[in-house]
Structures are given as structure tokens and as C-alpha cells.
N, C-alpha and C positions, 0 to 999 in steps of 0.2 A: 138141643141142650138149652133150649129157651127156658127162662125162669123169671119169676117175680118174687123177690125177697122182701118180705114185710119186716120193717125195721122198727116200726112204732110199737108201743105197748101202753098198758094202763099203768098209771102211777099216781100216788097221792101227793106228790110233789107239784108245787105250783109251776106254771110255765116260766121258763127263764131261770129256774133255780139252779144255782152252781153246784148244789149238793146231789142233783139227779145226774146219773151218768149210766149209759147204756154199757154193760159189760162187753168188751172185746169189740166196740164199735170203731175205736180209732184204728186198730190193726186192719179192720175190714176196709175202712176208707183208704188207708195206706196202700193196701194190695189192689184195690180198684183203681187208684190213681196211677199205678205202675204200668198198667196196660190193659187194652181192651180184650174182651172175650168174644171171639167170633170176628166177622168182617167189618163191622161198623162200631162207632163209639157207644159205649154203655151209656145209659142215662139214669140219672136219679129221679124219681118222683118226689117232688117237694109239696107240702101243704102249708098254707098260711095258718098259723095258730092264733089262739084268742089274744096274744100279746102282739099281734101283727108282725111276727117274725116267720121266716120260712124254715121248715123243718123237713129233714130227709125221712121219708116214710116208706120208700120202696126203691128197688133197684131193678132196671130192665137190662138184661144182657143176653148174648147168644143168638140173637135174630139177625137176619140179613139187613134188617132196617130197624134198629133199636129204637130210634126216635118215633117212628111211625107206631111201633108197638106200644111205646110210652103213651102216646096220645090215645090209642085204643083203651089202654088201662085206665087212664084218666076219665075217658068217657064212661067206663063201667062204674068208676068210683063216683062220678057225679050223678048217675042214675039213682044211687042209694043215699047219697049225701050231697044234694044239689046245692046247699048252702055253702059249702066249703070251696076255697080257691086252690087249685092245683097248677102245678107247671112241671115241665120236663126240663132238666138241666144236664148238660154233658157231664159225665163222671171222670173221663180220662181224654 
């Protein structure tokens, strides 16, 4: 039941805009914070945006080692977009 859920999307809104909101994002975050899926803590993939802020762009869950799988996912992202800065953050 391993998965990577992409959360980011394209928008015409500037980074940090209060008007831009991802539909149903808050309920997803609330559900994830209530408990882990599988044996280990789930992890958000965060990316540093152009405003130097960390944004949640993915969620790793359902693996025996979610943190390790998060690092592997980031390694893949870095192959395609090496200039971006990513990190893994516990989700619950």
C-alpha cells in the first residue's frame, strides 16, 4: 500500500499568496496528523520555493521505512530538478 501523493500543482498565483488555496488540503493534513499508515511515521516531502519558504509537495506512507523511501523519492526528484532543495519532514 505504498504511495507517493503529489500535492503541488500549477497556479497563476504568486508564491505566498493568501488567495491561493488547494481544495481539500486542510482535511488531508488533519487526517494525516491523526495517525500513521503502516508501521513507521509518514513523511511529507517539502520543497523550498522561490520565496524561500518550505511547501509540502508530496506524502510518503505505507512503507516499512517511510523516511528511507522519502529520501529515495527526493533523490529521484533531484535527478530531474537538481537546483531545487527538498527535505523529508515527519507528518504524524
